[in-house]
N, C-alpha and C positions, 0 to 999 in steps of 0.2 A: 017277338023277331028269332030268325033259327040262328043258332050259335055254329060256328064254323068249326071242320075239325084241324084245321092248318094250327100249326102251335107258334107261339109267341118266342118272344126272345128270351123270354124269361123260362118259360118252357124248354126252349132248347138247350140253354145253359145249365138246368135242372139236370136234364137228361144227358148230357154230357159229361158232367161231373159223377153221377152216378154209376155212368157206364166205369168210368175211371175207377172210382172207387171200387166196384165190383171185378174190377178185372187186377186191382193190385198197383195198377201205374200210378203215376203224378197226378195227384186233383189239378192241378194247375199248372201249363207252362207259361211262367213269367218272361216276357221279354225283358233283356238290358240293353239300352233303357225303354221303358214300356212306353207303348204308342198310346197311352192313356193319360189324362190327366183328370182330375176331380176335384170340385168345388163347389161351394155353394152358389145358387141362383141366386143373383142380387139388383139383376135389371129388367125392366119390362120384358127388354126382347130375351133374355135365358129365360124367363118364366113363361111367356108364351111359346115358346122353343117347347118346353116341356107339356105345354097344355096341348099343344097340338101332336106331341110323340104321344100321348097318352089316351087321346083321341083315336090316332090312327090304330093304334092296338087294338084299345078295346071295341071298336067300331068294327074291326075285322074279324073281332071273336064272335060278334053279337052281342057284346054285354053291355053296349049303353046304343042310344038312338041316333041318329044325324041331327045336328043341326050346323044353322047356318056360318056360326063364326068359327067351326070345325075346332075346337078346344073343349077339352075337358075339365072344368073349372069346379070345384068342391065350395061349400060355404066354411070351411076350416081355411083357405087359401086368403081369406079378409083379415086372418088372426094374425097380429104382428109376431107372436112367438111361433107359429108354425113357419118349418125349415125345409128347403128342396134342396137336395143335392144332387151335381149332375156330375156326369163322366162324358169328357168331350174327347174326341179324335184329335189329330194333328193339327186338321184344318178346322178344328174349335166346331164339327158339328155335335150335337147331343145324340150319344148312343147309350144313354142309360140315365134314369134317375130314379129316385126315391124321395117322397116325400115325408117329415117326422111330426105328427101331431102329437101336443103335449096335451097332458091329461091335467086339469085346474084352469088351462087358457083358454081350451076348445071342447065340444059336446067330441069323443074320441067317435070315429065311422064304425067301431064294433059296437058300439052301443045298441043299433039299430035290434041287433040280436042276441046280444051276451051280456044285456044289461048284469045281468045275479052275478056272471062270474067276475067280470071286471070289478063288480061292487065287493066280492070277495079278496081280491088282490088290495083293493083300497082298505079295507077292513085290515089288512095284514101290514098294512101303512107300507105298502107299496108305491111309489110315482111312477106313473107309466105314461112311457113312449109308446105311439103306435106306428107301426109300418105301415105306410099305405102308398096307394098308388106307386106301385113296383113295377118299371117298365124298362127294357132292354129292345133296343132294335135290333130287329130279325135280321139284317142284313152282315152283320159283322160276327166273325168268326170266332173273336177269341171273346164270347161273351162271356165266361166261365171266371176270366180275369174282371169282365165289368162287374159281376154280380159280387164278388168278392171285395171291390173295391169300395162298393155301394156300404157292404152290411160292415167294415171294418171303419169308416170314416163315421156312418151313423151310430155304431157302438161308442166310439171316441167322443164324439159330440153331445151324446146324450147322456153319456156317464159321466165325463172330466168337465164340458162345457156349462152344459145345464142341470146336470148333479139329479137326473133319475137315475130310478134303479133299477127297473123293468121295461123289456119289451114287450108288446101283445101285437099281434099280426093273424091277421083271416087268412088261409092258404087255402087251395084247391086242394081236394083231399089225395090226389094223386100226388101231391109233392110231401106230403106228410115225413116219407122216409128222408129225404134229404135235409129239411129242418130237423130234425131227431138225431140223424145219424152225425151228421157234419157240423151243425150247429148245436146241437143237445138242447134244442128246444121241447116243451113240453105240450102235451096236448092236454087243454082245462075246459072244451066246451065239446058238445057233440054236434054232429054233423048239421048244417042247418041250411036250408035256402038265403043266400044274400041278397036283399032287394035292389041291392046298388049295382049288381052285374046281372039284371033280367035273371034272377033266382038262381042263378049258380050257384052247385053246394060250396058249402064252406066249413073250415076248422079252426077253432080259435086255438091260438097256441102264445105260449110266453116262458119266456126266459129270464132269471136274475140278473142285470148287467154284470154283476159281481162275479159270478161265474166266468163268464168270459175272461175278467181280468186274471183270475187266479190261473186259467187256463194258459195266457197267454205267457204270465209269470212261469209257471211250471213248465212249459214247453221252450222255454228261451232257455231253461238250466239243461235241457236234454235234445241236445241239435239232431241227434239221431234218434225218429221216434220208433216205436217199439211196434211190431207186425200189427197188433191189433189197436193201436193208440193213432188212429186214423181221422183228422178233424180239419176244417179249414180255419182253423186258430192258428195253424202252421203258419199259415199265409199273411196274418195279421202282422201291424207294424207292432218292433220289437218295444219294450219298455220303456229304453232309453229313448224311442221317437214317438212316444206317446204326445207328451208336453208339447214338442215343436208340432206336432198335427193339431193336438187340441188350441194352439195359438195363430195356427194358421188359420183355423175355420172360425175362431170368435173374432178375425179380424174382417171376417168377410162378409160378417151378419149384417144384413140393409133390411131392416121391414118393409115389407109393401106399401107402398106411398099411398096417400088420397087420390092421386091421378091415377095409380096403375087399379085402383079399385073400381073409379068408375071407368076405364079402358075394361077391364073386363066384367064388367055389370055385377061385383060385387059391392053394389049400394043397397041399402033397403029397398029402394023402388026396382032396383032391377036383377039383384039377386035371384 
């Protein structure tokens, strides 16, 4: 399958943010009130909306093959601990989504090609949450804010609600600078072809979640960032807001039901 050069919404968000970073302008232009809301997908309709958006984005890039349902469903979606965060616009359209897969409850997607690297993290007593199926609708102009919302709430949910200690993510090599400079991820794997996206190149990166918390606490005491101290942590929820966000997310958790598993083909006979 031929991969297309048209950038995804995720790539556009990263590109726009890095342009702002290079020019020294604000990384995010947040509107008050925001035009977006974020929550955990906990209904069949919301999960199906995520699967359809991911299918459209990945198919457009040539990363997956066509299927009659027009869904991008993964085996980890059948696991009750797997959590999908969605960003919605004012009309409740899903404009962005990320899926959190928790080690110990499901096989991590990155294990297909980065098993040794993940094993090293486990030996260091890290509890790994993998960021997967990160997609943004390419039609939305404020994609930079959508991406920050997804990272911020994923961090709060993984760290404060689920008590995991680090993030792992497979990224396109073109996006390494974004994750390193703006979120302080570290590269822990060499570039490899990823079978999940038709052998497109991938790099494994990770970050201890405590580092994110330390940055949020540090920046909360320094409201005027230094010239060379620019990261997306400036736009994360403040320390006094984090417990409220964690409570908000925890109360939305509703594991996928048996009926939904059958509907999406996530049974032993239909997977």
